[in-house]
PyMOL CGO cylinders between C-alpha atoms (Angstrom):
from pymol import cmd
from pymol.cgo import CYLINDER

trace = [
    CYLINDER, 0.00, 0.00, 0.00, 1.26, 3.46, -0.84, 0.3, 1, 1, 1, 1, 1, 1,
    CYLINDER, 1.26, 3.46, -0.84, 1.56, 6.30, 1.67, 0.3, 1, 1, 1, 1, 1, 1,
    CYLINDER, 1.56, 6.30, 1.67, -0.08, 8.68, -0.77, 0.3, 1, 1, 1, 1, 1, 1,
    CYLINDER, -0.08, 8.68, -0.77, -3.61, 9.94, -0.13, 0.3, 1, 1, 1, 1, 1, 1,
    CYLINDER, -3.61, 9.94, -0.13, -4.32, 9.62, -3.86, 0.3, 1, 1, 1, 1, 1, 1,
    CYLINDER, -4.32, 9.62, -3.86, -3.99, 7.10, -6.66, 0.3, 1, 1, 1, 1, 1, 1,
    CYLINDER, -3.99, 7.10, -6.66, -4.14, 7.39, -10.41, 0.3, 1, 1, 1, 1, 1, 1,
    CYLINDER, -4.14, 7.39, -10.41, -7.14, 6.37, -12.47, 0.3, 1, 1, 1, 1, 1, 1,
    CYLINDER, -7.14, 6.37, -12.47, -5.11, 3.45, -13.85, 0.3, 1, 1, 1, 1, 1, 1,
    CYLINDER, -5.11, 3.45, -13.85, -4.22, 2.20, -10.37, 0.3, 1, 1, 1, 1, 1, 1,
    CYLINDER, -4.22, 2.20, -10.37, -7.86, 2.39, -9.31, 0.3, 1, 1, 1, 1, 1, 1,
    CYLINDER, -7.86, 2.39, -9.31, -9.00, 0.59, -12.45, 0.3, 1, 1, 1, 1, 1, 1,
    CYLINDER, -9.00, 0.59, -12.45, -6.60, -2.28, -11.80, 0.3, 1, 1, 1, 1, 1, 1,
    CYLINDER, -6.60, -2.28, -11.80, -7.48, -2.49, -8.10, 0.3, 1, 1, 1, 1, 1, 1,
    CYLINDER, -7.48, -2.49, -8.10, -11.21, -2.56, -8.82, 0.3, 1, 1, 1, 1, 1, 1,
    CYLINDER, -11.21, -2.56, -8.82, -10.85, -4.85, -11.83, 0.3, 1, 1, 1, 1, 1, 1,
    CYLINDER, -10.85, -4.85, -11.83, -12.96, -2.67, -14.13, 0.3, 1, 1, 1, 1, 1, 1,
    CYLINDER, -12.96, -2.67, -14.13, -12.57, -1.53, -17.71, 0.3, 1, 1, 1, 1, 1, 1,
    CYLINDER, -12.57, -1.53, -17.71, -11.46, 1.93, -18.82, 0.3, 1, 1, 1, 1, 1, 1,
    CYLINDER, -11.46, 1.93, -18.82, -15.01, 2.92, -19.87, 0.3, 1, 1, 1, 1, 1, 1,
    CYLINDER, -15.01, 2.92, -19.87, -16.40, 1.72, -16.51, 0.3, 1, 1, 1, 1, 1, 1,
    CYLINDER, -16.40, 1.72, -16.51, -13.91, 3.70, -14.38, 0.3, 1, 1, 1, 1, 1, 1,
    CYLINDER, -13.91, 3.70, -14.38, -14.52, 6.76, -16.59, 0.3, 1, 1, 1, 1, 1, 1,
    CYLINDER, -14.52, 6.76, -16.59, -18.27, 6.43, -16.00, 0.3, 1, 1, 1, 1, 1, 1,
    CYLINDER, -18.27, 6.43, -16.00, -17.76, 6.01, -12.25, 0.3, 1, 1, 1, 1, 1, 1,
    CYLINDER, -17.76, 6.01, -12.25, -15.72, 9.22, -12.19, 0.3, 1, 1, 1, 1, 1, 1,
    CYLINDER, -15.72, 9.22, -12.19, -18.24, 11.07, -14.36, 0.3, 1, 1, 1, 1, 1, 1,
    CYLINDER, -18.24, 11.07, -14.36, -21.10, 9.94, -12.08, 0.3, 1, 1, 1, 1, 1, 1,
    CYLINDER, -21.10, 9.94, -12.08, -19.12, 11.06, -8.98, 0.3, 1, 1, 1, 1, 1, 1,
    CYLINDER, -19.12, 11.06, -8.98, -19.13, 7.51, -7.56, 0.3, 1, 1, 1, 1, 1, 1,
    CYLINDER, -19.13, 7.51, -7.56, -15.47, 7.98, -6.56, 0.3, 1, 1, 1, 1, 1, 1,
    CYLINDER, -15.47, 7.98, -6.56, -14.10, 11.18, -4.98, 0.3, 1, 1, 1, 1, 1, 1,
    CYLINDER, -14.10, 11.18, -4.98, -11.41, 12.80, -7.13, 0.3, 1, 1, 1, 1, 1, 1,
    CYLINDER, -11.41, 12.80, -7.13, -9.40, 15.97, -7.57, 0.3, 1, 1, 1, 1, 1, 1,
    CYLINDER, -9.40, 15.97, -7.57, -7.55, 17.52, -10.47, 0.3, 1, 1, 1, 1, 1, 1,
    CYLINDER, -7.55, 17.52, -10.47, -3.85, 16.66, -10.39, 0.3, 1, 1, 1, 1, 1, 1,
    CYLINDER, -3.85, 16.66, -10.39, -2.11, 19.96, -9.56, 0.3, 1, 1, 1, 1, 1, 1,
    CYLINDER, -2.11, 19.96, -9.56, 0.94, 18.88, -11.57, 0.3, 1, 1, 1, 1, 1, 1,
    CYLINDER, 0.94, 18.88, -11.57, -1.04, 17.85, -14.65, 0.3, 1, 1, 1, 1, 1, 1,
    CYLINDER, -1.04, 17.85, -14.65, -4.43, 19.53, -15.07, 0.3, 1, 1, 1, 1, 1, 1,
    CYLINDER, -4.43, 19.53, -15.07, -5.43, 16.89, -17.65, 0.3, 1, 1, 1, 1, 1, 1,
    CYLINDER, -5.43, 16.89, -17.65, -5.42, 14.05, -15.12, 0.3, 1, 1, 1, 1, 1, 1,
    CYLINDER, -5.42, 14.05, -15.12, -7.39, 13.19, -12.01, 0.3, 1, 1, 1, 1, 1, 1,
    CYLINDER, -7.39, 13.19, -12.01, -6.29, 11.83, -8.65, 0.3, 1, 1, 1, 1, 1, 1,
    CYLINDER, -6.29, 11.83, -8.65, -8.68, 9.49, -6.87, 0.3, 1, 1, 1, 1, 1, 1,
    CYLINDER, -8.68, 9.49, -6.87, -9.10, 9.15, -3.10, 0.3, 1, 1, 1, 1, 1, 1,
    CYLINDER, -9.10, 9.15, -3.10, -7.00, 6.08, -2.23, 0.3, 1, 1, 1, 1, 1, 1,
    CYLINDER, -7.00, 6.08, -2.23, -8.86, 5.18, 0.99, 0.3, 1, 1, 1, 1, 1, 1,
    CYLINDER, -8.86, 5.18, 0.99, -12.23, 5.31, -0.77, 0.3, 1, 1, 1, 1, 1, 1,
    CYLINDER, -12.23, 5.31, -0.77, -11.08, 3.16, -3.70, 0.3, 1, 1, 1, 1, 1, 1,
    CYLINDER, -11.08, 3.16, -3.70, -9.44, 0.60, -1.40, 0.3, 1, 1, 1, 1, 1, 1,
    CYLINDER, -9.44, 0.60, -1.40, -12.58, 0.39, 0.73, 0.3, 1, 1, 1, 1, 1, 1,
    CYLINDER, -12.58, 0.39, 0.73, -14.70, -0.03, -2.39, 0.3, 1, 1, 1, 1, 1, 1,
    CYLINDER, -14.70, -0.03, -2.39, -12.38, -2.77, -3.66, 0.3, 1, 1, 1, 1, 1, 1,
    CYLINDER, -12.38, -2.77, -3.66, -12.59, -4.61, -0.32, 0.3, 1, 1, 1, 1, 1, 1,
    CYLINDER, -12.59, -4.61, -0.32, -16.37, -4.33, -0.40, 0.3, 1, 1, 1, 1, 1, 1,
    CYLINDER, -16.37, -4.33, -0.40, -16.80, -5.77, -3.89, 0.3, 1, 1, 1, 1, 1, 1,
    CYLINDER, -16.80, -5.77, -3.89, -14.25, -8.59, -3.61, 0.3, 1, 1, 1, 1, 1, 1,
    CYLINDER, -14.25, -8.59, -3.61, -15.83, -11.70, -2.10, 0.3, 1, 1, 1, 1, 1, 1,
    CYLINDER, -15.83, -11.70, -2.10, -13.71, -14.24, -0.29, 0.3, 1, 1, 1, 1, 1, 1,
    CYLINDER, -13.71, -14.24, -0.29, -13.10, -17.26, -2.52, 0.3, 1, 1, 1, 1, 1, 1,
    CYLINDER, -13.10, -17.26, -2.52, -14.07, -19.74, 0.20, 0.3, 1, 1, 1, 1, 1, 1,
    CYLINDER, -14.07, -19.74, 0.20, -17.73, -18.63, 0.28, 0.3, 1, 1, 1, 1, 1, 1,
    CYLINDER, -17.73, -18.63, 0.28, -20.09, -20.85, -1.72, 0.3, 1, 1, 1, 1, 1, 1,
    CYLINDER, -20.09, -20.85, -1.72, -22.00, -19.32, -4.61, 0.3, 1, 1, 1, 1, 1, 1,
    CYLINDER, -22.00, -19.32, -4.61, -25.59, -18.40, -3.86, 0.3, 1, 1, 1, 1, 1, 1,
    CYLINDER, -25.59, -18.40, -3.86, -27.93, -20.61, -5.86, 0.3, 1, 1, 1, 1, 1, 1,
]
cmd.load_cgo(trace, "trace")
């Protein structure tokens, strides 16, 4: 885990296991808190704690049986 408060869109996409269009839609719909990168106004920085919590919430443990 990084010490940074933020992560890139690419890092968040990989952590969440979603496609580029899906992460773009999540950002557009304000589902993930973000800020403009002060060093590059064309990119966004996403709230690391929020994304990690979301990833933990959506990832099921593999030892749970599937609901039928």
